[in-house]
C-alpha positions as CSV (number, residue, x, y, z in Angstrom):
1,M,0.0,0.0,0.0
2,T,1.4,3.3,-1.0
3,A,1.0,6.3,1.2
4,T,0.5,9.8,-0.2
5,R,1.7,12.8,1.8
6,T,0.2,16.2,1.9
7,R,2.4,18.9,3.5
8,F,1.3,22.1,5.2
9,G,2.3,25.5,4.0
10,A,5.6,27.0,5.0
11,A,4.1,29.0,7.9
12,D,2.7,25.9,9.5
13,Q,6.0,24.0,9.2
14,T,7.9,26.5,11.4
15,H,5.5,28.2,13.8
16,V,6.3,25.9,16.7
17,C,9.9,25.3,15.7
18,V,11.6,26.6,18.8
19,A,15.0,25.3,19.9
20,V,15.2,24.6,23.6
21,S,18.6,24.0,25.2
22,I,18.7,21.7,28.2
23,S,21.9,22.0,30.2
24,G,23.1,19.1,32.3
25,S,26.5,18.2,33.7
26,L,29.6,19.5,31.9
27,Q,27.4,22.1,30.2
28,Q,26.1,19.6,27.7
29,V,23.2,20.7,25.6
30,I,20.3,18.9,23.9
31,S,18.2,20.8,21.5
32,V,15.0,19.3,20.2
33,W,12.4,20.5,17.7
34,V,9.0,19.1,16.8
35,R,7.9,20.6,13.5
36,D,6.6,20.0,9.9
37,P,3.3,18.3,10.4
38,C,2.6,16.0,7.4
39,I,-0.6,14.2,6.4
40,R,0.0,10.6,5.3
41,K,-2.9,8.9,3.5
42,N,-2.9,5.2,2.9
43,D,-6.3,5.4,1.2
44,F,-9.4,7.6,1.1
45,W,-10.6,6.6,4.6
46,H,-7.4,6.3,6.5
47,A,-5.0,9.2,7.2
48,Y,-2.9,10.5,10.1
49,I,-0.3,13.2,10.8
50,D,3.3,12.6,11.6
51,Y,5.8,15.2,12.8
52,E,9.5,15.7,12.2
53,I,11.7,15.5,15.3
54,C,15.1,17.2,14.9
55,L,17.7,16.6,17.6
56,H,21.1,18.4,17.9
57,T,23.3,17.7,20.9
58,D,26.8,17.5,22.3
59,S,25.7,15.3,25.1
60,L,27.7,12.2,25.9
61,C,24.4,10.4,26.3
62,F,24.0,10.3,22.5
63,T,26.3,8.5,20.1
64,K,24.7,10.4,17.2
65,K,24.8,14.2,17.6
66,I,22.4,15.2,14.8
67,S,19.3,13.3,13.7
68,I,16.0,13.8,12.0
69,V,13.1,11.3,12.2
70,R,9.4,11.4,11.8
71,R,6.9,10.1,14.4
72,R,3.1,10.0,14.8
73,F,1.1,10.7,17.9
74,S,0.4,7.0,18.7
75,E,4.2,6.4,18.7
76,F,4.5,9.2,21.4
77,V,1.9,7.3,23.4
78,W,3.9,4.1,23.1
79,L,7.1,5.9,24.2
80,R,5.5,7.3,27.3
81,Q,4.1,3.9,28.2
82,K,7.6,2.3,27.8
83,L,9.3,5.1,29.8
84,Q,6.7,4.7,32.6
85,A,7.2,0.9,32.7
86,N,11.0,1.1,32.6
87,S,11.4,3.8,35.2
88,Q,9.2,1.9,37.7
89,L,7.6,5.1,38.9
90,M,11.0,6.4,40.1
91,V,10.4,9.6,38.1
92,Q,7.4,11.7,37.4
93,L,6.8,11.5,33.7
94,P,5.8,14.5,31.6
95,E,2.3,14.5,30.2
96,L,1.4,14.2,26.5
97,P,-1.2,16.5,25.0
98,P,-4.6,14.9,25.6
99,K,-6.1,12.7,23.0
100,N,-8.9,14.5,21.3
101,P,-11.7,12.3,19.9
102,F,-12.7,15.2,17.7
103,F,-9.2,15.9,16.4
104,N,-9.5,17.3,12.8
105,L,-6.7,17.2,10.2
106,N,-8.3,20.4,8.8
107,N,-7.9,22.3,12.1
108,G,-4.6,24.2,12.1
109,Q,-5.1,25.4,15.7
110,Q,-5.5,21.8,17.0
111,I,-2.4,20.7,15.1
112,T,-0.4,23.6,16.4
113,E,-1.4,22.9,20.0
114,R,-0.6,19.2,19.7
115,M,2.8,19.9,18.2
116,K,3.6,22.3,21.1
117,G,2.5,19.6,23.6
118,L,4.6,17.0,22.0
119,Q,7.7,19.2,22.0
120,R,7.1,20.0,25.7
121,F,6.9,16.3,26.4
122,L,10.3,15.6,24.8
123,E,11.9,18.6,26.4
124,Q,10.9,17.5,29.9
125,A,11.8,13.9,29.2
126,L,15.3,14.9,28.1
127,E,15.8,16.8,31.4
128,S,15.7,13.5,33.4
129,P,19.0,11.6,33.7
130,L,17.0,8.4,34.4
131,L,14.9,8.7,31.2
132,L,18.0,9.6,29.2
133,S,19.4,6.2,30.0
134,D,16.4,4.5,28.4
135,S,17.1,2.7,25.1
136,C,13.5,3.2,24.0
137,L,13.9,7.0,24.1
138,H,17.1,6.8,22.0
139,L,15.5,4.5,19.4
140,F,12.4,6.7,19.3
141,L,14.5,9.9,18.7
142,Q,17.2,8.5,16.4
143,S,16.0,5.5,14.5
144,K,13.2,4.8,12.0
145,L,12.2,1.5,13.5
146,S,8.6,0.6,14.3
147,T,7.4,0.5,17.8
148,S,7.4,-3.4,17.9
149,T,11.0,-3.5,16.5
150,M,12.2,-0.8,18.9
151,E,10.8,-2.8,21.8
152,A,12.5,-5.9,20.6
153,C,15.8,-4.1,20.0
154,A,15.7,-2.5,23.4
155,A,15.2,-6.0,24.9
156,G,18.1,-7.5,23.0
157,Q,15.9,-9.6,20.7
158,T,17.3,-8.4,17.4
159,H,20.6,-9.2,15.6
160,Y,21.6,-5.5,15.9
161,S,22.2,-3.4,19.0
162,V,20.5,-0.1,19.9
163,A,23.7,1.7,19.0
164,Q,23.9,0.0,15.6
165,A,20.3,0.9,14.9
166,V,20.9,4.5,15.8
167,Q,24.1,4.9,13.8
168,R,22.6,3.4,10.6
169,C,19.5,5.5,10.7
170,G,19.5,7.8,7.7
171,L,22.2,5.9,5.7
172,R,21.1,5.9,2.1
173,R,21.4,2.1,1.6
174,F,19.1,1.2,4.5
175,H,15.5,1.6,3.4
176,S,13.9,-0.9,5.8
177,E,14.5,-2.8,9.0
178,E,15.2,-5.9,6.8
179,D,18.0,-4.0,5.1
180,L,19.5,-3.1,8.5
181,E,19.4,-6.6,9.8
182,K,20.8,-8.1,6.5
183,D,23.7,-5.7,6.5
184,L,24.6,-6.3,10.2
185,S,24.5,-10.1,9.6
186,M,27.1,-9.7,6.8
187,S,29.4,-7.0,8.3
188,C,28.9,-5.2,11.6
189,D,31.7,-2.7,10.9
190,S,30.4,-1.5,7.5
191,D,29.6,2.1,7.6
192,S,28.9,5.1,5.3
193,D,28.6,8.9,5.7
194,S,25.9,9.3,3.1
195,S,22.5,10.4,4.4
196,E,19.0,9.7,3.4
197,C,18.0,13.1,4.8
198,L,19.1,16.0,2.8
199,D,22.0,17.3,4.9
200,P,20.5,17.2,8.4
201,E,23.2,19.4,9.8
202,L,22.3,22.2,7.5
203,R,18.6,21.7,8.3
204,I,19.3,22.0,12.0
205,K,21.2,25.2,11.5
206,D,18.4,26.5,9.4
207,L,15.9,25.8,12.2
208,A,18.1,27.7,14.7
209,R,18.4,30.6,12.2
210,N,14.7,30.8,11.9
211,K,14.0,30.7,15.6
212,A,13.0,34.4,15.8
213,E,10.7,34.0,12.8
214,S,9.1,30.9,14.4
215,T,8.2,32.9,17.6
216,A,6.7,35.7,15.5
217,S,4.6,33.2,13.5
218,L,2.9,32.0,16.6
219,N,1.4,35.4,17.1
220,L,-0.1,35.4,13.6
221,M,-2.3,32.4,14.2
222,G,-5.7,33.4,15.5
223,A,-7.8,31.4,17.8
224,G,-10.2,30.4,15.0
225,Q,-7.8,30.2,12.1
226,E,-7.8,27.0,10.1
227,K,-6.0,25.8,7.1
228,P,-8.2,23.6,4.8
229,L,-6.6,20.3,3.9
230,S,-7.7,17.4,1.8
231,C,-8.8,15.1,4.7
232,S,-10.5,15.3,8.0
233,C,-9.7,11.9,9.5
234,G,-8.3,11.3,13.0
235,S,-4.6,11.3,13.7
236,T,-3.9,8.2,15.7
C-alpha cells in the first residue's frame, strides 16, 4: 500500500519550531524540535499526521549528535508507556497532550497545540538523567524502527544493538528494518557517511536561524484560524 503525503504551508511548518537548550552536567546541551506536520494517506478513509523530530546535541548520552526522524502521535503514546514501565515510577513522567476524539486534520489550531505539547513532552523527558538512559527513548528519537521493533531491539531480541540501529538511521542504503538486519549479519563494521535526509546538519542550522521567525509566526495564528486540507480523519 502506497501512502500519499500532503504537506502544510511554510508558515505551519515553522511556527512551533523553537530550539530549547537543556543544560546538564559538563554544560552539555540537547536541542530538540518538533515541526513540519505532514498528512499521510494510505487510502481515502485512513489518514494520520506525523511530525518531524530534529535533535542536535553535544551530550555524551547520545552517540549520534544530529538526527531527523518522523513520528506520529500513537508512537509518542507508546514511548510514554515504555518510559513509565522502565522507570518503575521512580520519576514523574511529563504528560502528553490529551487525545482529542474530535481531532480534525483540517484544524490548524488543533495541530499547532498538539505539536507544542509533543515538544514540551520531549523537552521535559530529556531533562531526566534516568529517562536519558532508556534505550527506547534513543531509538524513538534517532531511529526509524517501528514500535514493535524498537521494543525488541531494546530487549536485545534483534541481531543488531541499539547503538547500531541509531548509527545506521539515515544511511542511504538502509530503506527498511530488513536492510539493516541483513547488513549487520554480513558485516557489523560496515559504515557510510551518506545520508537519506538532505544534509541534516544544514537543516538543524536553518531551524536555529529561523527561531525568531518561528516565535513571530505563533502570534499570527488566530484562535479560529484553520488551514483547509484534503482530509478530516483522526490522527492516531
